[in-house]
RODO-2510 file (C-alpha; in nm, 4 decimals, decimal comma):
residues 478
     n   res          X          Y          Z
     1     m    10,5938    11,9656    12,6869
     2     r    10,3626    12,1566    12,9218
     3     s    10,5020    12,2488    13,2624
     4     i    10,2544    12,1876    13,5419
     5     i    10,4753    12,3018    13,8335
     6     t    10,7497    12,5610    13,8572
     7     t    10,9224    12,7169    14,1539
     8     d    11,0940    13,0520    14,1074
     9     h    11,3827    13,1240    14,3494
    10     v    11,1914    12,9795    14,6440
    11     d    11,3229    13,0274    14,9971
    12     v    11,1649    12,8822    15,3103
    13     t    11,2972    13,0037    15,6452
    14     y    11,1729    12,8739    15,9772
    15     n    11,1709    13,1116    16,2771
    16     a    11,2975    13,4029    16,0670
    17     g    11,4786    13,6664    16,2679
    18     q    11,5007    13,4514    16,5794
    19     s    11,8025    13,2888    16,7386
    20     n    11,6968    12,9486    16,6032
    21     e    11,6397    13,0669    16,2450
    22     f    11,6795    12,7852    15,9944
    23     k    11,6835    12,8082    15,6144
    24     a    11,5056    12,4952    15,4927
    25     l    11,5026    12,5923    15,1232
    26     i    11,7454    12,8259    14,9499
    27     d    11,6865    12,9702    14,6008
    28     v    11,5083    12,6620    14,4635
    29     t    11,4117    12,6968    14,0974
    30     i    11,2723    12,3856    13,9306
    31     e    11,0334    12,2883    13,6530
    32     i    10,8174    11,9756    13,6466
    33     a    10,6227    11,8598    13,3430
    34     s    10,2676    11,7333    13,3323
    35     r    10,2592    11,3519    13,3629
    36     e    10,6166    11,3403    13,4902
    37     y    10,7297    11,1205    13,7801
    38     v    10,9913    11,2997    13,9879
    39     i    11,1632    11,2117    14,3139
    40     f    11,2959    11,4580    14,5693
    41     f    11,5912    11,2712    14,7158
    42     g    11,8384    11,3392    14,9919
    43     p    11,9267    11,2809    15,3571
    44     s    11,7042    11,3797    15,6476
    45     g    11,6810    11,7560    15,6927
    46     c    11,7849    11,8436    15,3371
    47     g    11,4557    12,0217    15,2548
    48     k    11,2819    11,7657    15,0349
    49     s    10,9596    11,7466    15,2410
    50     t    10,9582    12,1256    15,2804
    51     l    10,9656    12,1608    14,9025
    52     l    10,6870    11,9056    14,8668
    53     y    10,4560    12,0820    15,1108
    54     s    10,5289    12,4203    14,9547
    55     i    10,4013    12,2784    14,6254
    56     f    10,1038    12,1254    14,8066
    57     g    10,0029    12,4708    14,9250
    58     v    10,0405    12,4428    15,3031
    59     l    10,3852    12,5976    15,3489
    60     a    10,4188    12,9462    15,2014
    61     p    10,7668    13,0403    15,0841
    62     t    10,9544    13,3190    15,2574
    63     a    11,0601    13,4408    14,9135
    64     g    10,9941    13,3397    14,5547
    65     k    10,6898    13,1906    14,3856
    66     v    10,5287    12,8485    14,3479
    67     v    10,3357    12,8303    14,0209
    68     v    10,1013    12,5388    13,9462
    69     k     9,9059    12,5226    13,6195
    70     g    10,0017    12,8809    13,5476
    71     d     9,8819    13,0285    13,8789
    72     s    10,0885    13,1522    14,1716
    73     i     9,9097    12,9413    14,4312
    74     y     9,9905    13,1604    14,7301
    75     d     9,8115    13,4499    14,5572
    76     y     9,4863    13,2511    14,5887
    77     a     9,2195    13,3599    14,8325
    78     p     9,1981    13,1159    15,1294
    79     m     8,8986    12,9202    14,9929
    80     d     9,0513    12,9070    14,6436
    81     l     9,3675    12,7594    14,7962
    82     v     9,1553    12,4941    14,9696
    83     m     8,9858    12,4097    14,6382
    84     y     9,3277    12,3841    14,4737
    85     q     9,4439    12,1345    14,7376
    86     r     9,1218    11,9377    14,7080
    87     k     9,0896    11,9150    14,3290
    88     t     9,4413    11,9501    14,1890
    89     m     9,6421    11,7642    14,4522
    90     g     9,6230    11,4199    14,6101
    91     i     9,8517    11,3314    14,8981
    92     m     9,9913    11,0198    15,0643
    93     y    10,1702    11,0166    15,3981
    94     q    10,4193    10,7797    15,5573
    95     s    10,1893    10,7282    15,8573
    96     f     9,8766    10,6678    15,6396
    97     n     9,6664    10,9222    15,8408
    98     l     9,3512    10,7104    15,8242
    99     i     9,0733    10,7792    16,0742
   100     p     9,0520    10,4657    16,2925
   101     s     8,6868    10,5163    16,3896
   102     l     8,5719    10,5106    16,0256
   103     t     8,5559    10,2115    15,7934
   104     v     8,7939    10,1781    15,5018
   105     l     8,5136    10,2771    15,2633
   106     d     8,4295    10,5890    15,4655
   107     n     8,7974    10,6894    15,4822
   108     v     8,8251    10,6747    15,1050
   109     q     8,5033    10,8640    15,0320
   110     l     8,5626    11,1287    15,2990
   111     p     8,7067    11,3878    15,0525
   112     l     8,3925    11,3467    14,8402
   113     i     8,1734    11,4372    15,1373
   114     f     8,3500    11,7722    15,1594
   115     a     8,3018    11,8102    14,7849
   116     g     7,9251    11,7735    14,8346
   117     l     7,8705    11,4663    14,6147
   118     p     7,5618    11,2478    14,6810
   119     p     7,6129    10,9242    14,8819
   120     t     7,5565    10,6873    14,5889
   121     v     7,8183    10,8618    14,3758
   122     r     8,0656    10,8742    14,6656
   123     e     8,0327    10,5062    14,7481
   124     r     8,0517    10,3907    14,3868
   125     r     8,3673    10,5917    14,3177
   126     a     8,5341    10,4786    14,6419
   127     m     8,4479    10,1105    14,5839
   128     d     8,5840    10,1271    14,2293
   129     l     8,9210    10,2423    14,3641
   130     l     8,9244     9,9845    14,6437
   131     d     8,8496     9,7144    14,3898
   132     r     9,1248     9,8391    14,1602
   133     f     9,3835     9,8162    14,4363
   134     g     9,2662     9,4737    14,5544
   135     i     9,1194     9,5737    14,8905
   136     a     8,7452     9,5877    14,8195
   137     h     8,6967     9,2882    15,0495
   138     v     8,8039     9,4979    15,3504
   139     a     8,5837     9,7975    15,2656
   140     h     8,3738     9,7660    15,5815
   141     k     8,6613     9,6948    15,8217
   142     r     8,8360     9,9449    16,0434
   143     p     9,1854    10,0487    15,9228
   144     t     9,3482     9,9181    16,2416
   145     l     9,2571     9,5622    16,1383
   146     l     9,4567     9,5926    15,8139
   147     s     9,8229     9,5295    15,7424
   148     g    10,0538     9,8224    15,6753
   149     g    10,0531     9,7523    15,3026
   150     q     9,6732     9,7417    15,2928
   151     q     9,6469    10,0667    15,4870
   152     q     9,8787    10,2403    15,2441
   153     r     9,6673    10,1177    14,9508
   154     v     9,3663    10,2678    15,1251
   155     s     9,5665    10,5900    15,1455
   156     v     9,6400    10,5673    14,7705
   157     a     9,2697    10,5192    14,6953
   158     r     9,1747    10,8163    14,9132
   159     s     9,4346    11,0378    14,7426
   160     l     9,2862    10,9546    14,4014
   161     v     8,9151    10,9711    14,4831
   162     n     8,8899    11,3357    14,3705
   163     d     9,0753    11,2502    14,0460
   164     p     9,3594    11,5004    14,1049
   165     e     9,6118    11,5862    13,8370
   166     i     9,9052    11,5703    14,0780
   167     l     9,9784    11,3013    14,3368
   168     i    10,2363    11,3790    14,6029
   169     a    10,3795    11,1187    14,8397
   170     d    10,5939    11,1872    15,1458
   171     e    10,8034    10,8760    15,2274
   172     p    10,4988    10,6568    15,1462
   173     v    10,6750    10,3237    15,2059
   174     g    10,8866    10,4223    15,5051
   175     n    10,6759    10,2115    15,7457
   176     l    10,6300     9,9080    15,5196
   177     d    10,8070     9,5758    15,4783
   178     a    10,9936     9,5104    15,1529
   179     v    10,7094     9,3237    14,9802
   180     s    10,4444     9,5805    15,0692
   181     a    10,6788     9,8657    14,9770
   182     e    10,7401     9,7219    14,6322
   183     a    10,3656     9,6777    14,5774
   184     v    10,2965    10,0414    14,6686
   185     m    10,5822    10,1687    14,4513
   186     n    10,4529     9,9646    14,1582
   187     t    10,1068    10,1128    14,2179
   188     l    10,2466    10,4659    14,2024
   189     e    10,4253    10,3811    13,8783
   190     e    10,0990    10,2479    13,7366
   191     i     9,9178    10,5672    13,8396
   192     n    10,1789    10,7714    13,6569
   193     h    10,1859    10,5523    13,3468
   194     r     9,8218    10,4444    13,3120
   195     d     9,6348    10,7339    13,4715
   196     k     9,8754    10,9979    13,3373
   197     k     9,9089    11,1611    13,6789
   198     t    10,2040    11,3770    13,7726
   199     v    10,3761    11,2061    14,0681
   200     l    10,6029    11,3791    14,3191
   201     l    10,7708    11,1440    14,5645
   202     v    10,9952    11,2188    14,8623
   203     t    11,2386    10,9469    14,9704
   204     h    11,5822    10,9004    15,1244
   205     d    11,6112    10,5419    14,9936
   206     a    11,8205    10,5164    14,6774
   207     k    11,6691    10,1871    14,5640
   208     y    11,3512    10,3668    14,4555
   209     l    11,5253    10,6131    14,2232
   210     p    11,4768    10,4005    13,9057
   211     y    11,0997    10,4591    13,9274
   212     a    11,1325    10,8299    13,8421
   213     h    11,1794    11,0136    13,5144
   214     r    11,4082    11,2562    13,6964
   215     v    11,5617    11,2760    14,0413
   216     f    11,6099    11,6086    14,2190
   217     y    11,8998    11,5714    14,4626
   218     l    11,8667    11,8103    14,7591
   219     d    12,1291    11,8973    15,0150
   220     y    12,1313    12,1736    15,2764
   221     g    11,8142    12,3262    15,1320
   222     k    11,9425    12,3523    14,7759
   223     v    11,8820    12,1464    14,4627
   224     d    12,2294    12,0034    14,4181
   225     r    12,1656    11,8427    14,0798
   226     i    11,8902    11,7036    13,8585
   227     v    11,9550    11,3601    13,7061
   228     p    11,7342    11,2174    13,4289
   229     n    11,6730    10,8435    13,4329
   230     p    11,8416    10,6969    13,1221
   231     e    11,6050    10,3983    13,1339
   232     k    11,2912    10,6110    13,0881
   233     r    11,1779    10,8227    12,7982
   234     q    11,2074    11,1814    12,9145
   235     i    10,9062    11,4127    12,9139
   236     i    11,1106    11,7309    12,9460
   237     k    11,3293    11,7470    12,6389
   238     v    11,6999    11,7335    12,7081
   239     r    11,8747    12,0507    12,5997
   240     p    12,1169    12,0336    12,3022
   241     g    12,4592    11,9146    12,4057
   242     e    12,3283    11,7277    12,7095
   243     t    12,2983    11,3543    12,7462
   244     i    12,1121    11,1334    12,9878
   245     v    12,3458    10,8355    12,9753
   246     t    12,6772    10,9802    13,0887
   247     e    12,8979    10,7926    13,3306
   248     i    12,8543    11,0731    13,5840
   249     e    12,4769    11,0212    13,5845
   250     q    12,5177    10,6462    13,6160
   251     l    12,7564    10,6955    13,9071
   252     a    12,5087    10,9371    14,0655
   253     r    12,2555    10,6572    14,0952
   254     i    12,5070    10,4331    14,2706
   255     y    12,6479    10,7086    14,4932
   256     p    12,3410    10,9325    14,5365
   257     y    12,4843    11,1367    14,8232
   258     d    12,8112    11,2249    14,6493
   259     s    12,8599    11,5745    14,5099
   260     p    12,9284    11,6293    14,1358
   261     e    13,2958    11,6851    14,2205
   262     q    13,3148    11,3534    14,4053
   263     l    13,1499    11,1777    14,1112
   264     r    13,4081    11,3258    13,8750
   265     v    13,6809    11,1909    14,1024
   266     k    13,5266    10,8427    14,0864
   267     s    13,5076    10,8641    13,7080
   268     l    13,8799    10,9436    13,6838
   269     i    13,9712    10,6736    13,9353
   270     n    13,7788    10,4277    13,7184
   271     l    13,9931    10,5336    13,4225
   272     l    14,3170    10,5000    13,6177
   273     t    14,2458    10,1654    13,7818
   274     q    14,0731     9,9660    13,5075
   275     n    14,0267     9,9623    13,1345
   276     l    13,6591     9,8639    13,1325
   277     s    13,3741    10,1033    13,0648
   278     f    13,1088    10,1663    13,3267
   279     d    12,8520     9,9677    13,1245
   280     q    13,0889     9,6715    13,1018
   281     i    13,1446     9,6819    13,4773
   282     v    12,7695     9,6862    13,5465
   283     r    12,7140     9,3831    13,3237
   284     l    13,0185     9,2086    13,4678
   285     e    12,8711     9,2564    13,8162
   286     r    12,5514     9,0839    13,7067
   287     m    12,7418     8,7909    13,5624
   288     t    12,9610     8,7608    13,8711
   289     q    12,6511     8,7407    14,0882
   290     h    12,5295     8,4418    13,8873
   291     v    12,8718     8,2788    13,9107
   292     i    12,8636     8,3096    14,2907
   293     e    12,5094     8,1697    14,2945
   294     g    12,6299     7,8693    14,0918
   295     t    12,4137     7,9313    13,7845
   296     l    12,6954     7,9946    13,5352
   297     s    12,9705     7,7484    13,4533
   298     e    13,3284     7,8608    13,4000
   299     e    13,3054     7,8035    13,0232
   300     q    12,9790     7,9958    12,9963
   301     f    13,1147     8,2857    13,1996
   302     r    13,4200     8,3121    12,9730
   303     a    13,2001     8,2952    12,6605
   304     i    12,9784     8,5796    12,7848
   305     l    13,2814     8,7939    12,8712
   306     t    13,4109     8,7770    12,5143
   307     a    13,0736     8,8017    12,3353
   308     d    12,9736     9,1269    12,1664
   309     y    12,8164     9,3790    12,4033
   310     e    12,5170     9,4369    12,1763
   311     q    12,4471     9,0631    12,1833
   312     g    12,4354     9,0482    12,5615
   313     g    12,8038     8,9910    12,6318
   314     c    13,0681     9,2127    12,7918
   315     g    13,2850     9,2732    12,4847
   316     i    13,6127     9,1934    12,6635
   317     k    13,9226     9,0782    12,4723
   318     p    13,9729     8,6977    12,4851
   319     q    14,3107     8,7071    12,6603
   320     q    14,1808     8,9441    12,9280
   321     a    13,8590     8,7419    12,9642
   322     s    14,0561     8,4193    13,0146
   323     e    14,2713     8,5805    13,2845
   324     m    13,9658     8,7294    13,4586
   325     t    13,7906     8,3926    13,4514
   326     r    14,0970     8,2120    13,5856
   327     r    14,1404     8,4509    13,8750
   328     m    13,7716     8,4568    13,9643
   329     y    13,7323     8,0805    13,9795
   330     q    14,0655     8,0481    14,1562
   331     v    13,9446     8,2753    14,4354
   332     l    13,6020     8,1094    14,4547
   333     d    13,7543     7,7627    14,4658
   334     q    14,0156     7,8507    14,7256
   335     a    13,7597     8,0379    14,9346
   336     k    13,6025     7,7006    15,0135
   337     d    13,9075     7,6315    15,2275
   338     i    13,8233     7,9404    15,4333
   339     v    13,4781     7,7942    15,4990
   340     r    13,6210     7,4528    15,5815
   341     f    13,8896     7,6089    15,7978
   342     r    13,6306     7,7981    16,0045
   343     r    13,3924     7,5049    16,0368
   344     v    13,6424     7,2358    16,1362
   345     t    13,5866     7,1193    16,4956
   346     r    13,6900     6,7559    16,4768
   347     g    14,0327     6,7834    16,6370
   348     p    14,3776     6,9334    16,5851
   349     d    14,4791     6,6994    16,3004
   350     t    14,1830     6,8070    16,0859
   351     v    14,2414     7,1731    16,1701
   352     d    14,6051     7,1415    16,0642
   353     m    14,5029     6,9788    15,7343
   354     a    14,2590     7,2586    15,6546
   355     r    14,5159     7,5198    15,7517
   356     l    14,7841     7,3501    15,5436
   357     d    14,5554     7,3361    15,2387
   358     l    14,4903     7,7086    15,2701
   359     v    14,8586     7,7957    15,3008
   360     k    14,9335     7,5718    15,0009
   361     h    14,7049     7,7967    14,7989
   362     v    14,8963     8,0999    14,9200
   363     q    15,2213     7,9245    14,8233
   364     a    15,0846     7,8480    14,4755
   365     y    14,9677     8,2083    14,4376
   366     m    15,3146     8,3405    14,5215
   367     l    15,4783     8,0966    14,2824
   368     g    15,2328     8,1837    14,0023
   369     e    15,2340     8,5599    14,0493
   370     y    15,5934     8,6274    14,1610
   371     k    15,7845     8,3072    14,0738
   372     i    15,8759     8,2746    14,4430
   373     a    15,8789     7,9346    14,6142
   374     p    15,8555     7,9921    14,9924
   375     d    16,0954     7,7927    15,2097
   376     s    15,9837     7,6066    15,5219
   377     v    16,0512     7,9037    15,7540
   378     l    15,8494     8,1427    15,5391
   379     l    15,5667     7,8888    15,5092
   380     e    15,5494     7,8699    15,8878
   381     v    15,5292     8,2506    15,9093
   382     l    15,2560     8,2539    15,6462
   383     m    15,0632     7,9767    15,8193
   384     k    15,0578     8,1637    16,1494
   385     a    14,9695     8,4980    15,9904
   386     v    14,6968     8,3565    15,7629
   387     t    14,5469     8,1574    16,0517
   388     a    14,5322     8,4655    16,2732
   389     r    14,3725     8,6754    15,9959
   390     v    14,1146     8,4128    15,8963
   391     y    14,0044     8,3712    16,2574
   392     g    13,9934     8,7487    16,2987
   393     y    14,2601     8,7607    16,5682
   394     i    14,4441     9,0335    16,3776
   395     t    14,3258     9,3104    16,1470
   396     r    14,4075     9,3496    15,7804
   397     e    14,6584     9,6212    15,8676
   398     e    14,8266     9,3963    16,1241
   399     f    14,8424     9,1128    15,8723
   400     h    15,0010     9,3490    15,6214
   401     r    15,2573     9,4616    15,8781
   402     q    15,3418     9,0995    15,9612
   403     l    15,4150     9,0319    15,5950
   404     r    15,6460     9,3348    15,5740
   405     l    15,8285     9,2659    15,8992
   406     p    16,1902     9,1500    15,8366
   407     r    16,2396     8,7736    15,8423
   408     e    16,4931     8,7973    16,1218
   409     s    16,2177     8,9551    16,3310
   410     g    15,9733     8,6736    16,2548
   411     g    15,7978     8,8381    15,9608
   412     g    15,7610     8,7586    15,5926
   413     g    16,0203     9,0069    15,4687
   414     f    15,8056     9,1168    15,1720
   415     d    15,8417     9,4546    15,0082
   416     i    15,5496     9,6988    15,0265
   417     y    15,4016     9,5945    14,6910
   418     m    15,4126     9,2178    14,7436
   419     a    15,2746     9,2567    15,0971
   420     a    14,9854     9,4712    14,9704
   421     d    14,9080     9,2281    14,6870
   422     l    14,9167     8,9184    14,9081
   423     s    14,7108     9,0920    15,1738
   424     r    14,4510     9,1898    14,9132
   425     y    14,4422     8,8314    14,7844
   426     i    14,3767     8,6922    15,1356
   427     e    14,0999     8,9480    15,1900
   428     k    13,9311     8,8321    14,8682
   429     l    13,9366     8,4733    14,9922
   430     i    13,7940     8,5766    15,3287
   431     a    13,5250     8,7911    15,1647
   432     q    13,4040     8,4983    14,9545
   433     g    13,4538     8,2338    15,2227
   434     v    13,1174     8,2641    15,3900
   435     s    12,8444     8,0115    15,4538
   436     h    12,6221     8,1616    15,1828
   437     f    12,8823     8,0658    14,9225
   438     a    12,9227     7,7189    15,0696
   439     q    12,5474     7,6551    15,0612
   440     h    12,5303     7,7489    14,6950
   441     q    12,8260     7,5246    14,6159
   442     e    12,6762     7,2301    14,8019
   443     a    12,3533     7,2736    14,6068
   444     k    12,5259     7,3530    14,2787
   445     p    12,3004     7,2558    13,9850
   446     s    12,4073     6,9716    13,7644
   447     e    12,4803     7,0238    13,3959
   448     t    12,1396     6,8771    13,3075
   449     n    11,9415     7,1305    13,5047
   450     l    12,1836     7,4232    13,4760
   451     h    11,9813     7,6056    13,2113
   452     a    11,6637     7,5830    13,4205
   453     a    11,8434     7,7397    13,7139
   454     q    11,9844     8,0080    13,4843
   455     a    11,6396     8,0870    13,3505
   456     k    11,5036     8,1393    13,6994
   457     k    11,7875     8,3770    13,7890
   458     f    11,7803     8,5700    13,4630
   459     e    11,4030     8,6304    13,4791
   460     e    11,4837     8,9197    13,7130
   461     m    11,6935     9,0895    13,4450
   462     d    11,5822     9,3046    13,1552
   463     k    11,3750     9,0845    12,9232
   464     g    11,5615     9,1882    12,6078
   465     l    11,8943     9,1179    12,7724
   466     w    11,7623     8,7807    12,8911
   467     y    11,6972     8,6671    12,5322
   468     k    12,0483     8,7683    12,4342
   469     f    12,1973     8,5757    12,7250
   470     t    12,0011     8,2582    12,6617
   471     h    12,1189     8,2711    12,3026
   472     l    12,4779     8,3037    12,4208
   473     l    12,4445     8,0297    12,6795
   474     h    12,3225     7,7788    12,4205
   475     r    12,5657     7,8935    12,1513
   476     g    12,8773     7,9510    12,3593
   477     g    13,0383     7,7892    12,6572
   478     k    13,0450     7,4458    12,4956
***
């Protein structure tokens, strides 16, 4: 591994010695390898852009050194620093920074004019990049006539026209729609993978973290932690005794703003509240999504839960899998009454029927879970409380209090544990009882076309995992 960038105890202080002094970077020491894709991640004001521009060579540190390709760049003479920025670095901005009075072609070849290349060479190199990124047909248009995604691809082409070794990008997709943003992010990944460029990206959006080899989490001007991406082969070798697939690092990607101490708390809470590993939970979440979307039958879901993890299943014991499946489909089925309850407008008799069906489910739940058969008075209390909660007339806390209130005072008379459990159960029904669920149920695929629907949904998953699942779906669940 050859390091291309290092920072050595870098501080950056704005307005030093004045009343509004602000320390933007504090004792930042990092190392970035050649051909590595790294992301500087954190909330606004954490110092990520300051670090980026210090590496770019336009923001000198107050203390410490920035070393690129073995040279301390702020020891360069002014013209040498300009040549470094021109030849070693390419940059993309959130706001594109294209010159509106120039054509797209002229914007891209502008850096080559300053480099003194002849017109034919400049135009050929610029057109090759525009063609590569699918925008050669707009070469002679003004940037203002292009979409945001097209303008950012012009910016990518311009940043690469001098063939720099390092590409830096400051929130490059912050002004783009989701489709254009994904296209630009895929382009940056291609530049890193195919062109072997070192890519430094600044973002505050956690969904882009999987693109990087490593993520540098910044907070209050400091590098809080460095998390390798377990899904990418690391360029910087992991030190002995370290691992890149720990639960803490997986949690860090889900809760990117949490401190290491908070992540450790979550890890212990996971141990105390459930007996599934983090990997099992992640796969279970994927399967649950397909259940909600109507692309997995109950039998298939149960079969995948019990199948071996290495074969694409969740590796859950059969008895536990059966209970999980029962409870999931019970909630999803009963949640339809929430939808029906909210949609009914045909008169009081129909409303009462929908309300009665919902309370019957609550009655069955109490009988199944606690062996308690509610009497007529308690059913009336439950009907009123459930109705008020489903319509949103009372909060979850108020519903819980109503369940705990003594029966002589018009409440349910439940103890604290039963009230909490029943309240949680109602909240699950409400959470699932939305129109999105109802639409999927109304359009639920038949058994004959179920596998086609599954294939479409699973195409978004890891290809290797998809083959394992299709094997399970045809082998199990029958």
